[in-house]
N, C-alpha and C positions, 0 to 999 in steps of 0.2 A: 674893605680889608681883605687881603689875600689869605686864604686858609690852605692848609695842607702843604705849605711850601717847605717846612722843616722836614716833613716825612720824605718828600722827594729828594731833598738835598742829602738827607741821611742815607737814603737808598743808594744814591750815586757815590757818596763817600765810602759807604760800606762795600760797594762793588769794586771800586778802585783799590781799596785796602785789601780786599779778598784776592784780587788779581796779583797784587804785589806779594802778598804772603804765599800765594800759590807758586809764583815764580821763584821765591826764595826757598821755601820749605817743601811744598807739595810735589813739585815736579820730580825731584830726585827720589823722594820716598815713595811716591806713587809707582814709579817704574821699578823700584826695588821690590815692593810688595807684590806688584803684578807679576814680576819675573819669578819670584819664589813660588807664587801660586801656580804659574805656568810650568815651572819645573816639577812641582808635585803632581800636577795633572799628567804631564808627559811621562813622568816616572811611573805613575800608576797604569798608564796605558801601554807603554812600550818597555817597561822594566828599567831598573836602576843599574848602573849609571846610564843616564840618557845619552844616546848616541847622537852625533850632529847630523841628523837626517833633515830633509826639507820639512816634513810634517811636524816634527818636534820643534824645529825652529819657528815655524809658523804659529804653533800653539803658544809658545813662550812669547813671541813678539806680539801676538794679538792680545794676550793677557797683560803684557806690559803697557800697551796703548790703552787698554781698558782701565788699568790701575791709574794711569795718568788722568784719564777723563773723569773717573770717579773722584779722585783727589781734587781736581779742578772744580767739579760740581760742588763738593762739600765746602771747599774754601770760599768760592764766590757766592754761592747761595746762602751759606751760613753767615758770612760777613754782611751781605746785602740785607738779609732778614734782621740781623742785629741792628744795623744802621737805620732801617726803616722803623723798627720798634722804638728806638731812642728818639727819632724824629717825630713819631706819632705821639710819644709821651710829651715832648716839648710842645707840639701843636695843641694837645689836650690841655696842658697847663696854661698856655696862652689864651685859649678859648674860655677856660674857666675864669681867668682874670678879667677878660673883656665882659663876660656876661654877669660877673659878680657871684658866681657859684663857688663856695668854698668846700672843703672836704667834709665839713660838719653839716652842711645844708645851705640854704639861701641866707645871704647876709641881710641884716635888718636895716 
């Protein structure tokens, strides 16, 4: 009998779900949050209002990309971990049924 197949399937399903959720939700919000953080940092370094110089644009652009990457990491890793945990629970319950172990102890 194959074991740990549900945890692998749960991991793959979770990763796919995380990628879809990131594309729908996380991409835009990650760039917004990273851009606002970049504006705050550029404003504190060069003064407000931020002038459109090359360095301030680089700071804002780099932090927008960093915000997108962090959002992708959170969505994909979080959904993958959730899928793996659900699959592991299914594998554990299947293994307990096969070996005859119940939640109260060994069956008689």
